[in-house]
C-alpha positions in Angstrom: 0.0 -0.2 -0.1 1.1 3.5 -0.6 1.5 4.0 3.3 4.0 1.1 3.2 6.5 3.4 1.1 9.5 3.8 0.9 10.4 0.4 -0.1 14.1 -1.2 0.3 16.3 -1.8 -2.7 15.5 -4.9 -4.8 11.8 -4.7 -3.6 9.3 -5.8 -6.3 5.8 -3.8 -6.2 2.8 -4.6 -8.3 0.8 -1.5 -9.9 -2.8 -1.4 -11.5 -4.7 1.2 -13.5 -6.7 3.8 -11.8 -10.7 3.5 -12.0 -12.1 3.5 -15.7 -8.6 3.0 -17.0 -7.7 -0.4 -18.6 -4.4 -2.1 -18.7 -2.7 -3.5 -21.9 0.7 -4.5 -22.6 3.2 -6.5 -20.3 3.6 -7.0 -16.5 2.3 -4.7 -13.7 5.4 -5.4 -11.6 8.3 -3.1 -11.1 11.7 -3.4 -9.1 13.3 -0.9 -7.0 17.0 -0.7 -8.2 19.0 1.7 -6.2 16.3 4.4 -5.3 14.7 4.1 -8.5 11.9 1.8 -9.9 12.2 0.0 -13.3 9.9 1.5 -16.0 6.4 -0.3 -16.2 6.0 -2.5 -19.4 2.1 -1.9 -19.6 0.1 1.0 -20.3 -3.3 2.5 -18.7 -5.8 3.8 -21.1 -8.9 5.9 -20.3 -12.4 4.8 -20.7 -15.0 6.8 -22.8 -18.2 8.7 -22.0 -21.1 9.4 -24.1 -19.6 12.1 -26.7 -21.4 15.5 -27.1 -21.3 15.4 -30.9 -23.5 12.4 -31.2 -26.4 14.6 -30.2 -25.6 17.1 -32.7 -25.1 14.4 -35.5 -28.8 13.2 -34.2 -27.5 9.7 -32.7 -27.8 8.3 -29.5 -26.3 4.9 -27.8 -28.4 1.8 -28.4 -26.0 -0.8 -26.5 -24.9 -0.1 -24.0 -27.6 2.0 -22.0 -26.6 5.6 -21.2 -26.6 4.4 -17.7 -23.7 2.2 -18.1 -21.2 4.8 -19.3 -18.2 5.6 -19.0 -17.1 2.3 -20.6 -13.6 0.9 -20.4 -10.8 1.3 -23.2 -11.2 -1.1 -26.4 -15.1 -1.2 -25.8 -17.4 -1.5 -28.7 -20.4 0.3 -28.3 -23.7 0.5 -30.8 -25.3 3.7 -31.9 -28.6 4.4 -33.6 -30.3 7.4 -35.2 -32.9 9.3 -33.1 -36.6 9.0 -33.8 -37.9 10.0 -37.3 -33.9 10.2 -38.6 -32.8 7.6 -40.9 -29.4 6.0 -41.0 -27.3 5.6 -44.0 -23.9 4.8 -44.5 -21.3 2.3 -42.6 -21.4 0.5 -39.4 -23.2 1.8 -36.3 -20.7 0.6 -34.0 -17.8 2.8 -32.7 -14.9 1.7 -30.2 -13.3 3.5 -27.4 -9.8 4.3 -27.8 -8.0 5.8 -24.9 -11.2 8.0 -23.8 -12.3 8.9 -27.2 -14.7 6.9 -29.3 -13.8 6.4 -33.2 -16.0 8.4 -35.6 -19.1 7.2 -36.6 -19.1 5.8 -40.4 -23.0 6.5 -40.8 -25.0 9.6 -41.0 -28.7 10.0 -39.5 -31.0 12.2 -41.7 -34.0 14.0 -40.7 -37.4 13.0 -41.9 -40.3 15.5 -43.5 -43.4 16.8 -42.6 -46.2 18.3 -44.7 -44.8 21.5 -46.2 -46.9 24.7 -45.6 -46.1 25.8 -49.0 -48.2 23.1 -50.6 -51.2 24.6 -49.2 -50.5 28.0 -50.9 -49.7 26.2 -54.1 -53.0 24.6 -54.1 -51.7 21.2 -53.6 -52.3 18.5 -51.3 -50.9 15.0 -50.3 -52.3 11.9 -52.4 -50.1 9.1 -51.2 -49.0 8.5 -48.4 -52.3 9.9 -46.4 -51.5 13.1 -44.3 -51.9 10.9 -41.1 -48.7 9.0 -42.1 -46.4 12.1 -41.9 -43.7 12.7 -40.9 -42.0 10.3 -43.3 -38.4 9.2 -43.4 -35.4 10.6 -45.3 -35.4 9.7 -48.9 -39.2 8.9 -49.1 -40.9 9.7 -52.2 -44.6 11.0 -51.9 -47.3 11.9 -54.6 -49.3 15.4 -54.4 -52.2 16.1 -56.4 -54.2 19.4 -57.0 -57.0 20.6 -54.7 -60.4 19.9 -55.9 -61.6 22.1 -58.8 -57.8 22.8 -59.5 -56.0 21.7 -62.6 -52.5 20.4 -62.8 -49.9 21.2 -65.6 -46.2 20.8 -65.9 -43.8 17.8 -64.7 -43.9 14.9 -62.1 -46.3 15.1 -59.0 -43.7 13.3 -56.9 -41.4 15.0 -54.4 -38.7 13.5 -52.3 -37.7 13.9 -48.7 -34.0 14.9 -48.3 -32.7 15.5 -44.6 -35.8 17.2 -43.5 -36.9 19.1 -46.7 -38.9 17.9 -49.4 -37.9 18.7 -53.3 -39.8 21.5 -55.1 -42.8 20.5 -57.1 -42.5 20.5 -60.7 -46.2 21.1 -61.5 -48.5 23.6 -60.8 -52.1 23.7 -59.8 -54.3 26.4 -61.6 -57.8 27.4 -60.7 -61.0 27.2 -62.8 -61.4 29.8 -65.5 -64.2 32.2 -64.7 -66.1 33.7 -67.6 -67.0 37.3 -67.8 -70.6 38.0 -67.4 -71.9 40.4 -70.1 -74.6 42.7 -69.6 -77.4 42.7 -72.0 -77.4 45.6 -74.3 -79.6 48.4 -73.3 -82.6 49.0 -75.4 -82.9 52.7 -74.5 -81.6 53.8 -77.8 -84.0 52.0 -79.8 -87.0 53.3 -77.7 -85.8 56.8 -78.4 -85.8 56.4 -82.2 -89.3 55.1 -81.9 -90.5 58.0 -79.8 -88.8 60.4 -82.3 -90.5 58.8 -84.9 -93.9 59.1 -83.4 -93.5 62.9 -82.9 -92.9 63.5 -86.5 -96.0 61.6 -87.3 -98.3 63.5 -85.1 -98.6 66.5 -87.3 -99.6 64.3 -90.3 -102.0 62.5 -88.3 -103.7 65.8 -87.2 -104.0 66.9 -90.7 -105.5 63.6 -92.0 -108.3 63.6 -89.3 
């Protein structure tokens, strides 16, 4: 124990790693030779805690549970994407190397909700139904024009890419409203008839 020091020449003592540190290499014994211990032939590597950048990358620990951290050196853990996020890329495992985890080789992409501008463009979701949103990353959905609106242009499908849908390549136009023409006024014809009648009145009087 530390209270037994100093020790005499040619004494062999046993070392160990501190808590959360893991030993690797050779023997844990060292020998006192004329006032100096021999060099240890093993190393102590630090364990790993949950990495702050996992949250910013929309990842979280899957196995072991967060309550089991820190883990010891050389431990391999499994990550997963947060809810509504979809994984793509490589392995979901990372390894603790002397206090730091290896970098994840996969990415987590956000899903997509119904876009507010669809309503302003007179569009709505056709497949899937609105109750199925949000959809996962890389999902392709089909839009349609609202009732009484007519589509023109390109495809009605849009794709979710990390939280945002691609722009629709079609447009929705409303029904054409025909202008109502007012009936032509007959006042002009009545005026002409009244004028003719006034001209005929003197002739009628003479004939009588």
